[in-house]
C-alpha positions in Angstrom: 18.3 5.6 13.1 15.0 7.3 13.8 12.1 7.6 11.4 11.2 11.2 10.5 7.7 11.8 11.6 6.3 14.1 8.9 2.6 14.7 8.9 0.7 16.6 6.2 -3.0 16.4 6.9 -4.2 18.0 3.7 -7.5 19.3 2.3 -6.2 18.9 -1.2 -8.2 17.5 -4.1 -8.8 13.8 -4.6 -6.1 12.4 -6.9 -7.4 8.8 -6.9 -10.8 7.3 -6.3 -11.7 3.7 -6.2 -15.4 2.8 -6.5 -16.8 -0.7 -5.9 -13.6 -2.3 -7.1 -13.6 -6.1 -7.5 -10.8 -8.5 -8.6 -11.8 -12.1 -8.8 -9.5 -15.0 -9.8 -11.4 -17.8 -11.5 -10.7 -21.3 -10.2 -12.0 -24.8 -11.0 -15.7 -25.7 -11.0 -16.8 -22.1 -11.7 -15.6 -20.8 -8.4 -13.5 -17.6 -7.8 -11.1 -16.2 -5.2 -12.6 -12.8 -4.4 -9.2 -11.1 -3.7 -10.8 -7.7 -3.8 -14.5 -7.5 -3.3 -16.5 -4.2 -3.6 -13.8 -1.9 -2.2 -14.2 1.9 -2.3 -12.0 4.7 -1.0 -10.1 7.8 -2.2 -6.6 9.3 -1.8 -6.0 13.0 -1.5 -3.2 14.7 -3.4 -0.1 14.9 -1.4 -1.0 12.5 1.3 0.2 9.0 2.3 -2.7 6.5 2.7 -1.5 3.4 4.6 -3.2 0.1 3.8 -2.8 -2.7 6.3 -4.2 -6.2 6.9 -3.1 -9.8 7.3 -1.6 -11.8 4.5 -4.3 -12.7 2.0 -6.4 -9.6 2.8 -6.1 -8.4 -0.8 -4.1 -5.3 -0.3 -1.3 -6.2 -2.7 -3.8 -7.3 -5.3 -5.5 -3.9 -4.9 -2.3 -2.1 -5.5 -1.6 -4.1 -8.7 -5.1 -3.4 -10.0 -4.7 0.3 -9.4 -1.4 0.4 -11.3 -2.8 -1.6 -14.2 -0.5 -4.6 -13.7 -3.6 -6.8 -13.5 -7.1 -5.8 -14.8 -10.1 -5.2 -12.5 -13.1 -7.6 -12.7 -15.5 -4.8 -11.9 -15.6 -1.3 -10.5 -14.0 2.1 -11.3 -10.6 3.6 -10.9 -10.7 7.3 -11.3 -7.4 9.2 -11.5 -7.5 13.0 -11.6 -11.1 12.9 -12.4 -10.7 10.5 -15.4 -11.9 6.9 -15.5 -8.8 5.0 -16.4 -9.9 1.3 -16.3 -10.3 1.1 -20.1 -7.4 3.3 -21.2 -5.3 1.9 -24.0 -2.4 3.1 -26.2 -1.0 6.5 -25.5 -3.6 7.3 -22.8 -2.6 4.1 -20.8 1.1 4.9 -21.3 0.6 8.4 -19.9 -1.2 7.1 -16.8 1.4 4.4 -16.3 4.0 7.0 -16.2 2.2 9.0 -13.6 1.3 6.0 -11.4 4.3 3.9 -10.5 4.8 0.9 -8.2 7.6 -0.1 -5.9 7.6 -3.8 -5.2 8.0 -5.8 -2.0 11.1 -7.9 -2.8 14.0 -5.7 -4.1 15.8 -8.9 -5.3 13.2 -10.5 -7.6 11.9 -7.1 -8.9 15.2 -6.3 -10.5 16.5 -8.1 -13.6 19.7 -9.9 -12.6 21.1 -9.7 -16.1 20.8 -6.0 -16.4 23.2 -3.4 -15.2 21.9 -0.7 -12.7 22.2 2.0 -15.4 19.7 0.1 -17.6 17.4 -0.9 -14.8 16.9 2.6 -13.6 16.5 3.9 -17.1 13.8 1.4 -18.1 11.0 4.0 -17.7 13.2 6.7 -19.3 13.7 4.5 -22.4 10.0 3.4 -22.6 8.8 7.0 -22.5 11.7 8.3 -24.6 12.6 10.9 -22.0 16.4 11.0 -22.6 19.1 9.2 -24.6 22.9 9.1 -24.8 24.8 11.4 -22.4 21.6 12.9 -21.0 20.3 9.5 -20.1 23.4 8.6 -18.2 23.5 12.0 -16.4 19.8 11.5 -15.4 20.5 8.1 -13.9 23.6 9.5 -12.1 21.4 12.2 -10.5 18.7 9.7 -9.6 21.3 7.4 -7.8 22.6 10.4 -5.9 19.0 11.4 -4.9 18.3 8.0 -3.4 21.6 7.7 -1.6 23.5 5.4 -4.0 27.1 5.9 -5.3 26.8 6.8 -9.0 30.2 5.0 -9.5 28.3 1.7 -9.2 26.2 2.4 -12.3 27.7 -0.5 -14.2 27.2 -3.1 -11.5 24.6 -5.8 -11.3 21.8 -6.2 -8.7 23.6 -9.1 -7.0 26.5 -6.8 -6.1 24.2 -4.7 -3.8 22.7 -5.3 -0.4 18.9 -5.6 0.1 18.6 -1.9 1.2 20.6 -0.8 -1.8 18.5 -2.8 -4.2 15.3 -1.3 -2.8 16.9 2.2 -3.4 17.5 1.1 -7.0 13.8 0.1 -7.3 12.8 3.5 -5.9 15.1 5.3 -8.3 13.5 3.4 -11.2 10.0 4.4 -10.0 10.8 8.1 -9.7 12.8 8.3 -13.0 9.7 9.1 -15.0 8.6 11.9 -12.6 5.4 10.1 -11.3 2.7 11.8 -9.3 1.3 8.7 -7.5 3.3 5.8 -6.1 2.0 2.5 -4.9 4.5 1.1 -2.4 3.8 -2.6 -1.9 5.4 -3.6 1.4 8.6 -1.9 0.4 10.4 -2.5 3.7 9.2 -6.0 4.8 12.1 -7.8 3.1 14.7 -5.5 4.6 16.7 -5.7 7.9 15.2 -3.6 10.7 18.3 -1.4 10.8 17.7 -0.5 7.1 13.9 0.0 7.3 14.0 3.4 8.9 16.5 4.7 6.3 14.2 3.7 3.5 11.2 5.2 5.2 13.0 8.5 5.6 14.0 8.3 1.9 10.3 8.0 1.1 9.4 11.0 3.2 12.3 13.1 1.7 11.2 12.2 -1.9 7.5 13.0 -1.0 8.5 16.6 -0.1 10.9 17.1 -2.9 8.7 15.8 -5.7 5.2 16.4 -4.3 4.4 12.7 -4.4 1.3 10.9 -3.2 1.6 7.4 -1.7 -0.5 4.4 -1.3 1.7 2.6 1.3 0.9 -1.1 1.7 2.3 -2.8 4.8 1.6 -5.2 7.6 3.8 -3.3 10.2 1.2 -1.1 11.9 3.7 0.7 14.0 5.5 1.9 10.8 2.3 2.7 9.1 1.2 4.8 12.1 4.1 7.2 11.6 4.3 7.5 7.9 0.6 7.7 7.0 -1.9 10.6 7.1 -4.8 8.2 6.9 -5.0 4.4 7.3 -7.3 1.8 5.7 -7.7 -1.7 7.1 -8.5 -4.7 4.8 -9.7 -8.2 5.7 -10.4 -11.0 3.2 -10.9 -8.7 0.3 -13.1 -6.1 2.2 -12.3 -2.7 3.6 -13.1 -2.7 7.3 -12.1 0.7 8.5 -10.5 3.9 7.2 -9.7 7.2 8.9 -7.0 9.6 9.9 -4.0 7.9 11.4 -4.3 9.4 14.9 -8.1 8.8 15.0 -7.8 5.2 13.9 -5.1 4.3 16.4 -6.5 6.3 19.4 -10.2 5.6 18.8 -10.2 2.2 17.0 -13.7 1.2 16.0 -13.7 -2.2 14.1 -13.1 -5.3 16.2 -10.6 -6.5 13.6 -8.6 -3.3 13.7 -8.6 -3.4 17.5 -7.1 -6.9 17.4 -4.4 -5.7 14.9 -3.4 -2.7 17.0 -3.4 -4.7 20.3 -0.6 -6.8 18.7 1.8 -3.9 18.2 4.7 -4.5 20.5 5.6 -1.8 23.0 8.6 -1.2 25.3 6.5 -2.1 28.3 5.4 -5.5 26.8 9.0 -6.2 25.8 10.0 -5.8 29.4 7.0 -7.8 30.8 5.6 -4.6 32.3 1.8 -4.9 32.7 -0.1 -2.1 31.0 -3.8 -1.2 30.5 -3.5 -2.3 26.9 -4.5 -5.9 26.6 -3.6 -8.2 23.7 -6.7 -9.3 21.7 -6.3 -12.9 20.4 -8.4 -13.9 17.5 -9.6 -17.4 17.4 -9.1 -19.5 14.3 -7.5 -18.8 11.0 -8.8 -16.5 8.2 -11.5 -18.3 6.2 -10.9 -19.8 2.8 -11.2 -16.9 0.2 -12.9 -19.4 -2.1 -15.7 -19.8 0.3 -15.9 -16.6 2.5 -18.5 -16.3 5.2 -21.9 -14.8 4.5 -22.6 -11.4 5.8 -19.6 -9.9 7.5 -16.3 -11.5 6.4 -14.9 -11.2 9.9 -17.9 -12.6 11.8 -16.3 -16.1 12.2 -13.5 -14.6 14.3 -15.3 -11.7 15.9 -16.2 -11.8 19.6 -19.1 -9.5 19.1 -20.8 -11.3 16.2 -24.6 -11.5 16.3 -27.3 -12.8 13.9 -27.3 -9.8 11.6 -23.5 -10.2 11.0 -24.3 -13.6 9.3 -27.3 -12.3 7.3 -26.1 -8.9 6.0 -22.9 -7.4 4.6 -22.1 -4.3 6.7 -21.8 -1.1 4.6 -19.1 1.5 5.1 -20.5 4.4 7.2 -19.0 7.6 8.6 -19.3 7.1 12.4 -17.2 10.1 13.2 -15.9 12.9 11.0 -13.6 11.3 8.3 -13.7 8.0 10.2 -15.5 5.2 8.4 -16.2 1.7 9.5 -18.1 -1.4 8.1 -19.5 -3.0 11.2 -23.1 -3.7 12.4 -22.1 -2.5 15.9 -22.4 1.0 14.6 -25.7 0.7 12.7 -27.8 3.8 13.0 
């Protein structure tokens, strides 16, 4: 099954803006893991912003901070022009309804003791959107919308496949009519044959419900097709961000270049030599408890010079709508 390639490069307003966001996890001896460290970016209404990076880059933590699952250490999260970090009570409840999250593992994110009817209706119940017959009819409609048989409404999660469980998670997220969805590696736990089906469901729902996505993933080939823009994280820092076509065709940051070079192609699968050469990074990512000074990537970067050790590179717009944090592009 092919993935629908739907692009909507938009000039719409900014729906979400993150400014100098930090999330530190305190450890022993006064040290902290800097999972997200001074990250800034924005998301336009109606777009899909892909967020990629190696395991431990901080992308999932960033998604959880945005949705309010875990609090930020510092920085600002601005949603529809309003600073939402300190929201409590009814204000927080309203924002939580508009910003939903779809989790990576469809098995552990669903309560095994609850029937599908009650799982999908969790948000409906919390926000008192429907009850009785109307509640059941709403869940029926949601199951149909995500491609599930409504006759299975009284079954438990264990009676479904991985792809079906992820559809249940999607139905739960859209049940409260959200505007912004953080999808945290929503296809990584699924079989390859099912991934395209779920991605196409995301695209269909985006058009039907005017949704905006922050799509977190490590599969760059999938991100390339679903995303309008792409951000690249490494060890808690944003390294590069730009329109999908620009980032893949004119890659600027050495780390992004290495990631993209690792995307398998038909030619490489058949041992056909192409102009594209694989870039192999030396060593493992540094310990997040003791990240390198200056540029976080310098210990693995083939182009590192003295300034990379001494100064943290700042995000700069090297080309129109294409930003990079790298001393190679200092002006």
